N, C-alpha and C positions, 0 to 999 in steps of 0.2 A: 690490363688493357683499359678497364673502366676508369681506374684511378688516373691513368695517363690522360684520358680524354677530359676528365674534370679539371686537371691541372692546366691543360691547354686552353680550356674555356675561361678559367679564372685569369690566366695570363693575357688572353685576348681582351677581356673586360678591362683589366688594369691598363693595358696599352691604349685602349680607346679613351679611357678617362684621362690619361696623360696627354693625349693629342688634343682633347677638348680643352683641357686646362691651358695648354700652350697657346692654342688659338684664341681663347678668351683673353689671355694675358696680353697677347699682341694687339688684339682688336680694341681692348679697353685700356690700353697702357696709359698710365697717367691719370685715369679717372677713378672716382670713388666706387664706381660700379664693379670694377675689377675685384676689389676686396670682397664685396657682397656676393659676387657670383662664385668666386673661387673657394670661399670658406666652406660651404656645404659639400662641395666636391672633395676638398681636402679631407674633410671629416669622414666622408664615405670611403675614400681611399685608405685612410688610416685604419678604419674598422676592418676593411677587407684584408689589409696587410696583417692585422692582429690575428684574424681567423686563420690566414694561411700559415703564419709563423707558429701557431699553437702546437702542431705536431713536433716541430723542431725544439720548442721549449720543453715539451713532455719528454722527448728523447734525452735532452740534456739533463733534465731532472732525474730520470731513471739512471743515467750514466753516473751521476753524482752519488745516488743511493747505492748502486752496485759497488762503486769504489769504496764508499764508507763501509759496506758490508764485508768486502774483501779485506780491508784494513783491520776491521774488528775480528774477523776470523783468524788472521795471521797473529794478531796480538793474543787472542785466546789460546791459540796453539802454542805460542811461545811460553805463556804463563803455565799451561798444563805441563809442558816439558820441564820447566823449572820446579814445579811442585813435585813431579814424579822423581826428579833427581834428588830433591831435598828429602823425600820419603825414603828413597833407596839408601841414601847416606845415613839417615836416622836409623833405619832397620839394621844396616850393617854395623853401626855403632852399638846397638843393643846386643846383637849376636856376639860381637867381639867382647863386650863386657861380660856376658854370660859365660863365654868360653874361658876368659881370664879368671873369673871367679871359680869356675869348676877346676881349672888347673891349680889355682892356689889351694883349694880344698884337698886335692890329691897329693900335693907336695908335703902336706902336714900329716898325712895318714900314717899310723903305725908307730912303733917304738923306734928310736934312733939306732938300736943295735940290729934291727932287721934289714935284710936286703930289699930294696925297693926300686922299682923301675916304673916310671910313668909313661903311658902310651896313649895315643889318640885313636878313637874308633874310626875305622875307614870303611868297613863293610857291615851293614846290618839290614838284612833283607826283610821285607814285610811278611813273607811267608814263614820266617823263623825268628820273628822279632823277639819273642820271649824264650827262645831256645839257645841261640848262639850269636856270636859276633866276632869280627876280626879286628885286631888292634895292631897299629904300627908303632914300633919302638925304635929308639936310637941304637940300642945294642941288645942282642938276644943271646949272647954266648953264656950269660950267667943265669938264663931262664930255663926252667924244665917243666915237664909234665906234672900236673896235679898241684902246682903252686897256686895259692889263693889269689883271687882278684877282687878288688874292692872299688867302689865308686860312690860319690856323694856321701862319704863317711861310713859306708857299710858294706858288708860282704855281698858280692853279686854272683860269684861262681869260681871256677878253677880253670887252669890252663889245660886244654885238651891236647894241643900240639904246638910245636915251634917250627916256623918255616921262614928261614932267612931273617929279615928284620920285621917280621910280623908273627903274631900268635893267634891261635884260634881258642876262643873261650866258650866253655859250656856254662850257661846261666842256671842258677838255682831254680828259676821259674819254669824250667822244663817240666817240672812236676814231680814224678815219683822216682824211686830207685836212687835217692840221694843218700849219702853216708858221710856227713860232715860232723866230726866230734866237737861238741860244744860244752860250755859250762855256764850255769846259771848263778849269778851273783845274788844270793839271798841273804836274809838277815842273820842266818846261822852260819854263813860261810859260803861254800861253793858246792853246787850239785852238778855232777857230770851226766851227760846224756849224748844222744845222737840226733842230729837234724835229718829226718827221714824223708820228708816230702813237702810239697808246696800246694796250697789250695788256691787256685785262681779265682774261685767264686767269691772269696772274701779277702784275698791278698794276704794270706797267713802261712807261715812256716809251721810245720808240726814236728815237735821234739818229743822223743820217747826214749825208752831204755834207760831211765834215770837210775842212778846208783844209790839213791837215798829217798826216804819217805818224809824228809823234812818239808816244812811248809814252803810253798812257792806263792808269792804274791804278785798281783797285777802291778806292772811297772818295773819289775825286776829286770835288770840288764842281762842280755845273753851275748857271750863272745865265744870265739873259737878256743878250743882247749889244746890243740896240737897233739893229742894223744894217739893219733894214728901213725905217728912216726915219720910222716912226710909233710904235713902242713904246719904252719906256725900258730902260735897262741895269741890270744888277746886282740883279735880282729873283731870289731863290733858287728853283731848280726842283727839284733833288734831288741824289742822289749816285750815282756809277757802281757798278754791281753786276756787270756783265759786258761783255766786249768781244769782238766777232767781227772778227778782222783780215782784211785783204785787201791784195793788192799795189797796188790802186788805192785811194788814201785816200778818194776820194769814195764808194767802195762799202763802206767800213768801217761797222760798226754798233756803237753804244754803247747799252747798256741802263741806264736811270736809274730808281732808286727815288724816287718823289715824296716831298717833305717834307710836303706838305699831306695832311691826312686828308679825303678826298673823301666819306667816309660821314657825316661830322658837320661841317656848315658852318652857323654861326649868324650870324657877322659877317664882312664882307669889307672889303678896302681896294682902292679904285680908284686906280691909280698912273699918272701922266703927267708930261710936261715942263711 
């Protein structure tokens, strides 16, 4: 209400000044005094008009700033969407390359005379990450329990069960109660033993029950032997990193660093005769 009264007052002043100007113009029409009298009044009116129009100029300026801000926000949002799309496509490309490389590695695993089926990991729960996983295969009629499973170029476990077009795999990293026959390729020839357990503390397999007291050196390759009558031979397991000697060769322990990366398994190869 107060602003309305001020506006009415200013309007009244301007109207009064306009009436005075018109009267003076008529009264002094054609005389030099008209110019002298009207100039100060015109100046006063223009100043009053400038003051009155100031709020409107401010509002117009604010409107322009808001418009610029909204345009900038829209442009920023569009650029963020483009960057996000680019990052997503880039990440997808990296994933596809990794999967393609893993698949290539699996296709070349094992001897050509061995039966091989490549499958993709479809289930691996966090609770049993290092115990088991589920694999989808294109055909399962030729697969059976206890067949060896490899990934990343090395042995990771064996088939626990076959269910339709998928298999359940027990991983060697489950820990104890393992019994995988292996052979150590040493300088003197081959030493046979059994992969008995896995130590999660230092990511090592433990091989014992060796059939010979011949020297075992760090770096010697260890592969499966197939001497249990159900598994295949010559599937890489790992390399020797430590040996605990004993007078009794059966009590000697050999510690093996796995070739396979158990933390990252996307494709596997099921190998059998």
